[in-house]
C-alpha positions in Angstrom: -161.2 -49.0 141.8 -165.0 -49.8 141.6 -167.1 -46.6 141.8 -169.6 -46.6 144.6 -173.3 -46.3 143.7 -174.7 -43.1 145.1 -177.9 -43.0 147.2 -179.7 -39.8 148.3 -181.7 -40.7 151.5 -184.5 -38.1 152.2 -186.4 -38.3 155.5 -187.2 -35.9 158.3 -186.5 -38.5 161.0 -182.9 -37.9 162.2 -182.6 -41.4 163.9 -183.7 -43.1 160.6 -181.3 -41.0 158.6 -178.4 -42.0 160.9 -179.4 -45.7 161.2 -180.1 -46.3 157.5 -177.3 -44.0 156.4 -174.7 -45.9 158.5 -176.1 -49.3 157.3 -176.0 -48.4 153.6 -172.6 -46.8 153.9 -171.3 -50.0 155.6 -172.8 -52.0 152.7 -170.6 -50.0 150.3 -172.9 -47.2 149.0 -172.0 -43.5 148.9 -174.8 -42.0 150.9 -176.0 -38.4 151.1 -178.7 -37.5 153.6 -181.4 -34.8 153.4 -183.9 -33.9 156.2 -186.4 -32.3 153.9 -187.6 -32.1 150.3 -186.1 -28.6 150.1 -182.7 -29.8 151.3 -182.8 -32.8 148.9 -183.3 -30.4 145.9 -180.2 -28.5 146.9 -178.1 -31.6 147.3 -179.5 -33.6 144.4 -177.9 -31.8 141.4 -174.2 -31.7 142.6 -174.5 -35.2 144.1 -176.3 -36.8 141.0 -177.5 -39.9 142.8 -178.1 -43.3 141.2 -181.2 -43.6 143.4 -183.3 -41.3 145.6 -184.9 -43.0 148.6 -187.8 -40.6 149.4 -190.1 -40.4 152.4 -193.4 -38.9 151.5 -194.5 -37.7 154.9 -192.4 -34.7 155.7 -193.2 -31.1 156.6 -192.6 -28.2 154.1 -192.9 -29.3 150.5 -192.7 -32.9 151.6 -192.0 -35.9 149.4 -194.9 -34.9 147.1 -193.5 -31.4 146.4 -190.0 -32.9 145.8 -191.4 -35.5 143.5 -193.4 -32.9 141.5 -190.2 -30.9 140.9 -188.1 -33.9 139.6 -190.9 -35.4 137.4 -190.7 -34.8 133.6 -193.8 -34.1 131.5 -194.0 -37.8 130.4 -194.0 -39.0 134.1 -190.4 -40.1 134.2 -188.2 -38.8 136.9 -184.8 -37.2 136.6 -183.4 -39.9 138.9 -184.9 -43.3 139.9 -187.1 -42.9 143.0 -187.7 -45.5 145.7 -190.7 -44.2 147.8 -191.0 -44.9 151.5 -194.5 -45.0 153.2 -196.4 -45.5 149.9 -199.9 -45.2 151.3 -202.8 -46.9 149.4 -204.6 -43.5 149.5 -202.0 -42.1 147.2 -202.3 -44.8 144.5 -204.0 -42.4 142.1 -201.3 -39.8 142.7 -198.6 -42.2 141.7 -200.5 -43.6 138.7 -198.9 -41.2 136.1 -195.4 -41.2 137.6 -192.7 -43.7 136.8 -191.6 -44.7 140.4 -188.9 -47.3 140.6 -190.2 -48.9 143.7 -192.2 -48.7 147.0 -191.4 -49.9 150.5 -193.3 -49.4 153.7 -192.0 -47.9 156.9 -190.6 -49.0 159.2 -188.6 -51.0 156.8 -186.1 -53.8 157.5 -182.7 -52.7 156.4 -182.1 -56.0 154.6 -185.4 -55.6 152.7 -184.4 -52.1 151.8 -181.1 -53.2 150.5 -182.7 -55.9 148.4 -185.0 -53.4 146.8 -182.1 -51.0 146.2 -180.1 -53.7 144.5 -183.1 -54.6 142.3 -183.6 -51.0 141.2 -179.9 -50.3 140.6 -179.7 -53.5 138.5 -182.7 -52.7 136.4 -181.6 -49.1 135.8 -177.9 -49.8 135.4 -178.0 -49.7 131.6 -181.0 -47.5 130.8 -179.0 -44.2 131.1 -181.9 -42.5 132.9 -179.8 -41.5 135.9 -176.5 -40.9 134.1 -177.5 -37.9 132.0 -180.3 -36.0 133.8 -179.5 -32.6 132.2 -180.9 -33.9 128.9 -184.3 -34.1 130.5 -184.3 -30.7 132.0 -186.9 -28.2 130.9 -185.4 -24.9 129.7 -186.6 -21.5 131.0 -185.7 -17.9 130.1 -185.9 -15.9 133.3 -186.3 -12.1 132.9 -185.8 -10.2 136.1 -184.2 -6.8 136.6 -183.3 -7.1 140.2 -180.0 -8.9 140.3 -180.4 -10.2 143.9 -183.9 -11.6 143.2 -182.8 -12.9 139.8 -179.9 -14.9 141.4 -182.2 -16.3 144.0 -185.0 -17.3 141.6 -182.5 -18.8 139.2 -181.0 -20.9 142.0 -184.5 -22.0 143.2 -185.6 -23.0 139.7 -182.4 -24.8 139.0 -182.8 -26.8 142.2 -186.3 -27.6 141.0 -184.9 -29.3 137.9 -184.9 -26.5 135.3 -182.2 -25.3 133.0 -182.4 -21.5 133.5 -181.2 -18.8 131.1 -181.2 -15.4 132.9 -182.0 -12.1 131.2 -181.7 -8.8 133.0 -184.0 -6.8 130.7 -186.8 -7.3 128.1 -184.5 -7.1 125.1 -182.3 -9.9 126.4 -185.4 -11.9 127.1 -186.6 -11.7 123.5 -183.2 -12.5 122.2 -182.7 -15.6 124.5 -186.2 -16.9 123.7 -185.5 -16.7 120.0 -182.1 -18.3 120.3 -182.7 -20.9 123.0 -186.4 -21.8 122.2 -187.2 -22.5 125.8 -190.1 -24.4 127.2 -191.3 -21.2 128.9 -190.5 -17.6 129.7 -190.7 -16.5 133.3 -190.8 -12.7 133.5 -191.6 -9.9 136.0 -194.4 -7.6 134.7 -192.3 -4.5 134.9 -189.0 -5.7 133.4 -186.4 -3.0 132.4 -186.4 -2.0 128.7 -189.7 -3.8 127.8 -192.6 -4.7 130.1 -193.8 -8.4 130.1 -196.7 -7.6 127.8 -194.4 -6.0 125.2 -191.9 -8.9 125.4 -194.7 -11.5 124.9 -196.3 -9.5 122.0 -192.9 -9.2 120.3 -192.2 -13.0 120.6 -195.7 -13.8 119.2 -194.9 -11.9 116.1 -191.7 -14.0 115.4 -192.0 -17.4 113.7 -189.6 -19.2 116.1 -191.2 -17.9 119.3 -194.9 -17.3 118.5 -196.0 -20.3 120.6 -194.0 -19.3 123.7 -195.5 -20.2 127.0 -195.1 -17.6 129.8 -195.6 -16.9 133.5 -195.7 -13.3 134.5 -195.3 -12.3 138.2 -195.4 -9.1 140.1 -198.9 -7.9 139.0 -199.7 -6.4 142.4 -196.4 -4.7 143.1 -196.4 -0.9 143.5 -194.7 -0.3 140.2 -197.1 -2.4 138.2 -199.0 -0.4 135.5 -202.6 -1.3 134.9 -202.2 -0.9 131.1 -199.5 -3.5 131.1 -201.7 -5.9 133.1 -204.6 -5.3 130.7 -202.5 -6.1 127.7 -201.5 -9.6 128.9 -203.3 -12.3 127.0 -202.5 -15.2 129.2 -204.5 -17.7 131.3 -205.1 -16.7 134.9 -202.9 -19.6 136.1 -200.0 -17.9 134.3 -200.4 -14.5 136.1 -199.1 -14.1 139.7 -199.7 -11.1 141.9 -196.6 -11.2 144.0 -193.0 -12.6 144.3 -193.9 -15.9 146.0 -191.1 -18.2 144.9 -192.9 -21.5 145.8 -196.1 -20.5 144.0 -194.1 -19.4 141.0 -192.2 -22.7 140.8 -195.4 -24.7 141.1 -197.0 -22.7 138.3 -194.0 -23.1 136.0 -194.0 -26.8 136.8 -197.6 -27.1 135.8 -197.2 -25.0 132.7 -194.1 -26.9 131.4 -195.7 -30.3 132.4 -198.5 -29.7 130.0 -201.2 -29.6 132.7 
């Protein structure tokens, strides 16, 4: 039996999702719909689409936020992306991203299908959409609160990262040496060793001396000023609170080489 090609359709217009979803399903595709960028991130990893059809004009993180979270440092995307409503004003934004195609809204279903067929044909043998985990950036996440650690691990995973959790500073050092991640994400007051102590230890070791890090929780009640003062990191790598969206954006920028 021939395997159906999988499409992830992302748009906040429920009538468009229903109309295009039904049309594409009738044409023989396996279609998963998402009404927001946030929902698309949740559904993307288990579904592993052959193509993402992405509307840019949505509330919340929108198409732009979604695209930032699935774009690799070299501009390629974890999955081929067909962008809806590609406005000329965003031409500069798309300049450094490998978008598979653009189509304006409202789009004729037949024109959309033709563009889908073109992209699927061109990407059928490049392997880009069949093995996305190889492109994932790896993080060590050091967080003592098991509830927040689980939440943050899930959010970072949905954003396209391979996350290795650590419940204390000692584990963070060990995992960074063993896994050689793209970055360390750590709460300032982590059990066992504070973030400044962890980072100082890693910088003394040959395999981890160049480690990038994002430290959060600098303004929490338990934060010690001496630990904050000992952090030798750029301001963009230091976060005052536990804002998950801001943390993800900073980690994306850090691991993307910006």
